[in-house]
C-alpha positions as CSV (number, residue, x, y, z in Angstrom):
1,X,-202.6,-5.5,141.6
2,X,-204.8,-2.7,140.6
3,X,-207.8,-3.9,137.4
4,X,-206.1,-3.0,133.8
5,X,-209.6,-1.8,133.3
6,X,-209.8,0.9,136.4
7,X,-206.5,2.1,136.0
8,X,-207.2,3.0,132.1
9,X,-210.4,4.5,132.9
10,X,-209.1,6.8,135.5
11,X,-208.9,10.5,134.2
12,X,-209.1,12.5,138.3
13,X,-206.6,11.8,141.0
14,X,-208.3,12.4,144.9
15,X,-207.1,12.5,147.9
16,X,-207.8,13.0,151.5
17,X,-204.5,15.5,153.1
18,X,-204.3,14.3,157.2
19,X,-202.8,10.4,157.0
20,X,-202.5,10.0,152.8
21,X,-200.1,13.1,152.6
22,X,-199.2,13.9,155.8
23,X,-198.7,11.5,158.4
24,X,-202.4,12.8,160.0
25,X,-199.8,14.6,162.6
26,X,-201.0,19.0,162.6
27,X,-198.6,20.2,165.1
28,X,-200.2,23.3,167.1
29,X,-197.6,26.3,167.9
30,X,-197.8,28.7,171.0
31,X,-200.2,31.2,168.7
32,X,-202.6,28.9,167.4
33,X,-201.0,28.3,163.8
34,X,-201.3,24.6,162.3
35,X,-198.0,23.2,160.9
36,X,-198.5,20.8,159.0
37,X,-195.3,18.0,157.4
38,X,-195.5,16.7,153.8
39,X,-193.7,14.0,152.0
40,X,-192.1,15.7,148.7
41,X,-191.9,12.6,146.3
42,X,-195.8,13.2,147.0
43,X,-195.4,16.2,145.7
44,X,-193.4,15.3,142.4
45,X,-196.8,12.3,141.8
46,X,-198.6,15.5,141.4
47,X,-196.6,16.7,138.5
48,X,-196.0,13.7,137.2
49,X,-199.7,13.2,137.4
50,X,-200.8,16.3,135.6
51,X,-197.6,16.2,133.1
52,X,-199.7,12.4,131.6
53,X,-203.1,14.8,131.8
54,X,-205.0,12.7,134.4
55,X,-206.7,15.8,136.4
56,X,-205.1,16.3,140.6
57,X,-207.5,17.6,142.7
58,X,-207.4,17.9,147.3
59,X,-211.4,16.9,149.3
60,X,-209.4,18.0,152.7
61,X,-212.0,17.8,155.8
62,X,-209.7,19.7,158.2
63,X,-209.0,23.6,157.0
64,X,-205.4,25.4,157.5
65,X,-202.9,27.9,156.2
66,X,-200.5,25.0,156.0
67,X,-202.9,23.0,153.3
68,X,-203.3,25.5,151.3
69,X,-199.5,26.6,151.2
70,X,-198.9,23.5,150.1
71,X,-202.3,22.8,147.7
72,X,-201.5,27.0,145.7
73,X,-197.1,25.0,145.5
74,X,-198.8,22.3,144.1
75,X,-201.2,23.8,141.8
76,X,-203.7,21.1,142.3
77,X,-207.0,21.6,139.9
78,X,-209.3,21.0,142.7
79,X,-208.6,22.0,146.4
80,X,-212.1,21.7,148.6
81,X,-210.7,22.1,152.4
82,X,-213.0,22.4,155.2
83,X,-215.4,19.5,153.6
84,X,-216.7,16.7,156.6
85,X,-219.6,15.5,153.6
86,X,-217.7,14.4,150.7
87,X,-220.3,13.1,148.3
88,X,-221.4,16.3,147.4
89,X,-218.5,17.7,147.2
90,X,-217.8,15.2,144.4
91,X,-220.5,15.6,142.3
92,X,-219.7,18.8,142.0
93,X,-215.9,17.6,140.5
94,X,-217.9,14.6,137.9
95,X,-220.0,17.4,136.8
96,X,-217.5,20.6,137.0
97,X,-215.3,18.4,135.0
98,X,-217.8,16.5,132.9
99,X,-216.5,13.1,133.7
100,X,-217.9,10.6,135.8
101,X,-217.2,8.6,140.0
102,X,-216.1,6.0,137.9
103,X,-212.8,7.9,136.2
104,X,-212.0,9.3,139.9
105,X,-209.6,7.0,142.2
106,X,-209.4,8.7,145.3
107,X,-206.8,8.3,147.9
108,X,-208.2,8.5,151.7
109,X,-207.6,6.7,155.1
110,X,-210.5,6.9,158.0
111,X,-213.8,5.9,158.3
112,X,-215.3,9.3,156.7
113,X,-213.7,8.9,153.2
114,X,-215.3,5.4,153.4
115,X,-218.9,6.9,151.8
116,X,-216.7,8.0,149.1
117,X,-214.8,5.1,148.6
118,X,-218.1,3.1,147.4
119,X,-219.0,6.1,144.9
120,X,-215.6,6.3,142.5
121,X,-214.4,4.2,140.4
122,X,-210.9,3.3,143.0
123,X,-210.1,3.3,145.8
124,X,-206.5,3.7,147.6
125,X,-205.5,3.5,151.5
126,X,-202.2,3.9,152.9
127,X,-201.2,0.9,155.1
128,X,-201.9,2.2,158.4
129,X,-205.4,4.0,157.0
130,X,-208.0,2.6,159.9
131,X,-209.5,-1.0,159.8
132,X,-212.8,-0.2,157.9
133,X,-211.3,2.2,155.4
134,X,-208.5,-1.0,154.4
135,X,-212.1,-3.4,154.6
136,X,-213.7,-0.8,152.1
137,X,-210.1,-0.1,149.7
138,X,-209.4,-1.5,146.2
139,X,-205.6,-1.0,146.2
140,X,-203.5,-0.4,149.5
141,X,-200.0,0.8,149.6
142,X,-197.2,-1.1,150.8
143,X,-196.7,2.4,152.8
144,X,-197.7,4.7,155.0
145,X,-200.1,8.0,154.8
146,X,-197.5,11.4,154.8
147,X,-194.5,8.6,153.6
148,X,-195.2,8.1,149.5
149,X,-197.7,6.4,149.0
150,X,-199.6,9.3,147.1
151,X,-196.3,8.1,144.5
152,X,-196.2,4.1,144.9
153,X,-199.5,4.9,143.6
154,X,-199.1,7.5,140.5
155,X,-196.4,5.3,140.0
156,X,-198.2,1.8,139.8
157,X,-200.9,4.0,138.1
158,X,-199.7,5.4,135.2
159,X,-196.9,2.0,134.3
160,X,-200.9,0.4,134.4
161,X,-203.1,3.0,132.6
162,X,-199.6,3.5,129.8
163,X,-198.6,0.4,129.5
164,X,-195.0,2.0,129.9
165,X,-192.0,1.1,131.5
166,X,-191.4,3.6,135.1
167,X,-188.9,5.6,133.1
168,X,-190.4,5.7,130.1
169,X,-193.1,6.9,132.5
170,X,-191.4,9.8,133.1
171,X,-189.8,11.0,130.6
172,X,-192.9,14.1,129.6
173,X,-191.7,14.7,133.3
174,X,-188.2,15.2,132.7
175,X,-188.1,16.6,129.4
176,X,-190.2,19.1,131.1
177,X,-187.5,20.2,133.6
178,X,-184.2,19.4,131.3
179,X,-186.2,22.4,128.6
180,X,-186.7,24.9,131.8
181,X,-182.8,24.4,131.8
182,X,-182.4,25.0,128.9
183,X,-184.6,27.9,129.2
184,X,-182.9,29.2,132.3
185,X,-179.4,28.7,131.3
186,X,-180.4,31.3,128.0
187,X,-181.5,33.9,130.4
């Protein structure tokens, strides 16, 4: 179970991508272009977090056009790709947003994520993460990377942080969608 005080302190969620938002597979076509498969449930989790004023960002070791496109679609507050050493990126993010590392949850799945796990307030791993990452995590999802683990974490974090039932956690997001639908119908 997640610590209630730690959850209440979280102001930003940062994500690794491969193995967290994806299952870690990378598809390369005959022209050398990369393709990745993202879970739409995780995309909605990003919107849900942002609807509750939680900043959301990506720090990924890899860079690709597919990743850039998905990050732009989701409207991340911070996008850092092609970053093997994530600690300097974390320091810059803390400075930019005037938050401390203990106010950040980081979702990662591999040994390269362990140094950042050791600095943030909440380290989260999917169930299929490397065993050393799991050992370093504060919480391990019941789901694999790319199978909705970001959504599972967001739901849990927000129900604890806001002390609300899940249906009430989704209310601001659903209200926004309803307002958007009314505005569309009136046009």
